[in-house]
C-alpha positions in Angstrom: -37.0 -26.2 39.6 -34.1 -28.3 37.2 -36.5 -26.8 33.9 -36.8 -22.9 35.7 -32.8 -23.4 36.1 -31.9 -24.6 32.5 -34.1 -22.1 30.9 -32.8 -19.5 32.3 -29.2 -20.5 31.8 -30.3 -21.0 28.1 -32.3 -17.8 28.4 -28.9 -16.2 29.5 -26.9 -18.0 26.9 -29.0 -16.1 23.8 -29.5 -13.1 24.8 -24.9 -13.2 25.5 -24.8 -14.6 22.3 -27.1 -11.6 20.8 -24.7 -9.3 22.5 -21.7 -10.6 21.1 -23.9 -10.8 17.5 -24.4 -6.7 17.8 -20.7 -5.5 19.0 -19.5 -7.4 15.9 -22.1 -6.4 13.1 -21.5 -2.7 14.6 -20.4 -0.9 11.7 -17.3 1.3 11.9 -19.3 5.0 11.6 -21.0 3.8 14.9 -17.3 2.6 16.8 -15.9 5.8 15.6 -18.9 8.1 17.0 -18.9 6.1 20.9 -15.3 6.7 20.9 -15.7 10.5 19.0 -11.7 9.2 17.9 -11.4 7.6 14.0 -8.3 5.9 14.0 -5.3 5.6 11.2 -2.9 3.3 10.6 -0.6 4.4 8.7 3.0 2.5 7.3 5.8 4.2 7.7 8.3 2.9 4.8 6.1 3.6 2.1 6.8 7.3 1.6 5.7 8.9 -0.1 2.4 7.5 0.6 2.6 7.0 3.8 5.9 7.8 6.1 6.8 10.4 8.8 8.3 13.8 7.9 11.4 15.7 10.3 9.0 16.1 12.7 7.7 13.0 13.0 4.2 13.7 11.9 2.9 10.8 9.6 2.5 12.1 6.2 2.2 11.5 2.7 0.3 11.2 -0.2 -1.8 8.4 1.4 -2.2 10.0 4.7 -3.4 13.0 3.1 -6.4 11.0 1.5 -7.1 9.2 4.8 -7.5 13.1 6.3 -9.4 14.3 4.0 -11.8 11.1 5.2 -11.1 11.8 8.9 -12.5 15.5 7.3 -15.9 14.1 5.8 -16.9 11.2 9.4 -16.2 14.6 11.3 -19.2 16.7 9.7 -20.9 12.8 11.2 -19.0 12.9 14.4 -18.9 16.1 16.4 -15.8 16.2 18.1 -14.1 13.6 15.9 -10.4 13.5 16.9 -7.8 11.3 15.2 -5.2 8.7 16.0 -2.0 8.2 14.0 -1.9 4.9 14.6 2.1 3.5 12.8 1.6 -0.3 11.7 3.5 -2.8 9.7 2.9 -4.4 6.7 2.3 -7.7 7.7 0.1 -6.3 10.6 -1.9 -3.2 9.1 -3.9 -5.6 7.1 -5.4 -7.5 10.8 -5.2 -4.6 12.5 -8.3 -3.5 10.2 -9.7 -6.9 9.8 -9.4 -7.0 14.2 -10.9 -4.1 14.1 -7.9 -1.3 16.1 -8.0 0.3 13.3 -10.3 2.6 11.0 -8.6 3.3 8.1 -4.8 2.2 6.7 -2.3 4.7 4.3 0.1 3.5 2.7 0.8 1.9 -1.2 -1.9 -1.0 0.0 -2.3 -2.9 -3.7 -6.4 -4.1 -4.0 -6.4 -7.8 -5.4 -8.9 -10.6 -4.2 -6.5 -12.4 -1.9 -6.5 -9.6 0.3 -10.3 -8.8 0.0 -10.7 -12.2 1.2 -10.6 -10.5 5.0 -10.8 -6.5 4.2 -12.3 -3.9 1.8 -10.4 -1.5 0.0 -12.0 1.8 -1.7 -11.7 2.9 -4.7 -8.3 3.2 -6.8 -6.4 6.4 -4.7 -3.3 5.0 -7.6 -2.2 2.7 -9.8 2.0 1.6 -10.4 3.1 -1.4 -11.7 7.0 -3.3 -10.5 10.2 -2.9 -11.8 13.2 -2.2 -10.7 16.2 0.0 -9.0 19.4 -0.7 -11.3 22.8 0.5 -11.1 23.7 1.8 -14.3 27.3 -0.8 -13.7 24.4 -3.9 -12.9 24.8 -7.0 -14.7 23.5 -6.8 -18.8 21.1 -9.3 -18.6 18.5 -7.8 -16.1 19.2 -4.0 -17.9 17.7 -5.4 -20.6 15.0 -7.3 -18.5 14.0 -4.2 -16.4 14.9 -1.6 -19.2 13.6 -3.4 -21.8 17.0 -2.6 -24.1 18.7 -3.9 -26.3 21.1 -7.0 -25.5 25.0 -5.7 -27.0 26.5 -9.1 -29.1 28.7 -9.5 -26.1 25.8 -9.4 -23.4 23.8 -11.5 -25.6 26.9 -14.4 -26.0 27.5 -14.3 -23.1 25.9 -17.0 -19.9 24.0 -14.6 -17.2 26.1 -14.0 -14.2 25.5 -14.4 -10.1 24.1 -12.0 -9.9 21.3 -10.8 -6.5 18.4 -9.0 -6.6 16.6 -7.7 -3.4 13.3 -7.7 -2.1 10.4 -6.2 -0.1 8.9 -9.2 2.6 6.0 -9.6 3.0 4.7 -8.1 -0.5 3.4 -10.4 -3.0 6.8 -8.5 -5.6 8.7 -12.1 -4.6 6.3 -14.4 -6.4 6.5 -11.8 -9.0 9.9 -11.5 -10.1 10.4 -15.3 -9.8 7.9 -15.5 -12.2 9.4 -13.6 -13.9 13.0 -14.8 -14.2 11.3 -18.4 -14.9 13.8 -20.9 -15.4 16.0 -18.5 -17.5 18.2 -16.8 -15.1 18.9 -19.6 -12.9 22.2 -17.8 -11.1 19.6 -15.1 -10.2 18.9 -15.3 -6.3 15.8 -13.3 -4.7 17.1 -11.0 -0.9 14.0 -10.6 1.6 14.7 -6.9 3.4 13.1 -5.6 5.6 12.4 -2.6 4.6 13.0 -0.8 1.2 16.0 1.6 2.9 17.7 -1.3 3.5 16.9 -3.2 0.1 18.1 0.6 -1.1 21.8 1.0 0.8 22.4 -3.0 0.0 21.7 -2.2 -3.7 24.2 1.1 -3.1 26.4 -1.2 -0.6 26.7 -3.4 -4.4 25.5 -6.4 -2.0 22.6 -7.0 -4.6 22.4 -6.0 -8.2 18.9 -4.5 -8.3 15.9 -4.0 -6.5 12.4 -4.3 -7.5 9.3 -2.9 -6.0 6.3 -1.1 -7.3 8.1 1.7 -9.7 6.0 4.8 -7.8 8.1 3.7 -4.6 10.9 3.2 -6.5 11.6 6.8 -7.9 11.6 8.3 -3.9 13.9 5.4 -3.1 16.6 6.5 -6.4 15.9 10.3 -4.4 17.2 9.5 -2.0 20.2 7.9 -2.9 23.6 8.3 -2.2 24.6 9.4 -5.7 20.5 8.9 -7.5 23.2 9.2 -11.2 24.6 5.9 -10.5 21.1 4.2 -10.4 18.8 3.9 -12.7 14.5 2.8 -12.9 13.9 0.1 -15.2 10.7 1.5 -17.4 9.2 -2.1 -17.6 6.1 -3.2 -15.6 5.5 -6.9 -14.4 3.2 -6.4 -12.5 -0.6 -4.2 -12.2 -0.9 -2.6 -9.3 -4.4 0.0 -8.5 -3.5 0.9 -4.6 -6.6 1.8 -2.0 -7.0 3.0 1.2 -8.3 -0.1 3.4 -11.6 -0.6 5.1 -13.1 -3.4 7.2 -15.3 -5.8 5.4 -19.3 -5.7 5.2 -20.3 -1.9 5.1 -21.2 -0.1 2.6 -21.7 2.7 4.9 -19.0 3.6 5.5 -17.8 2.8 2.2 -19.9 5.3 0.2 -18.4 7.5 3.0 -15.4 6.8 1.8 -15.9 7.2 -1.6 -17.3 9.6 -2.3 -15.1 11.8 -0.7 -12.0 10.5 -2.8 -14.5 11.2 -5.8 -14.8 15.1 -4.7 -10.8 15.3 -4.4 -10.6 13.6 -7.8 -12.8 16.1 -9.4 -11.3 19.3 -7.2 -8.7 21.7 -7.8 -6.9 20.4 -4.9 -6.8 17.0 -6.0 -3.6 18.7 -8.5 -2.5 20.8 -5.8 -1.5 17.6 -3.3 -0.3 15.4 -6.5 2.1 17.9 -7.5 3.1 17.8 -3.7 4.0 14.8 -3.4 4.6 13.4 -7.2 6.1 17.2 -8.7 5.7 17.8 -12.5 3.1 15.2 -12.8 0.7 15.0 -10.8 -1.2 16.4 -13.8 -1.2 13.3 -15.9 -1.6 11.1 -13.0 -4.8 12.6 -12.0 -6.1 12.3 -16.1 -4.8 8.0 -15.1 -6.4 8.3 -11.5 -10.3 9.7 -12.5 -9.9 7.4 -15.5 -10.0 4.2 -13.3 -11.4 5.6 -9.9 -14.5 8.3 -10.7 -17.6 6.0 -10.5 -20.0 6.8 -14.2 
């Protein structure tokens, strides 16, 4: 009798374990089909890649790309609905990993550390980190970020005490510290919750430069109170390929995502999309993305 009870308990445990494993192993398309909903996460503070328009609707270059992917999923899942989920840079990767969202859209750099917990699409954009400065920022910062030849006076002058801002929860802080090295010990680095907070601090002279991906700096400068007083660095300190974040170990869904992006890159619609968000740089950016992203 006791042996039979033990056997039933063991079999129940095995069945429960198999059920849990099956749930964990369920692929993204299967999970989407079960509810006929694709959950698209986006980060509001990363214009022109992901942000809210005047009506409060999610929009941006990366959000539009995720919309194209949703269109492709809709061909496989009838009556597909889209659920846009606002998240943060700090929580977005966990939201993908935990299955709370199916795609994460924004200015999201593909790197090995992040790929330990999530996967990425093929690159959707290429940029690098630099700085937004006031035109009266300390000379040594102008030399560092604008690759500007120092004047005789500034070359003899010791670096003034200054502050450079960075967005919190990004890798740019570590990159900036490495770039500064020990030659400029009087430079302090300050974290900000949003890029807009960093811009406000720069304009109010609380910091002397703001360090972020150059593609984001153009949009920040365009929304400044007086853009003509600012300068964008032309020296890049990193190589930043952006991608759309996906769940790990789901080759079928990633193939659908990459095929959708590849088809879009080769269409006239892609140039129009780039021009919408990046102006006259659209055709040049298209060539760069196609060279780096389309599988041969």
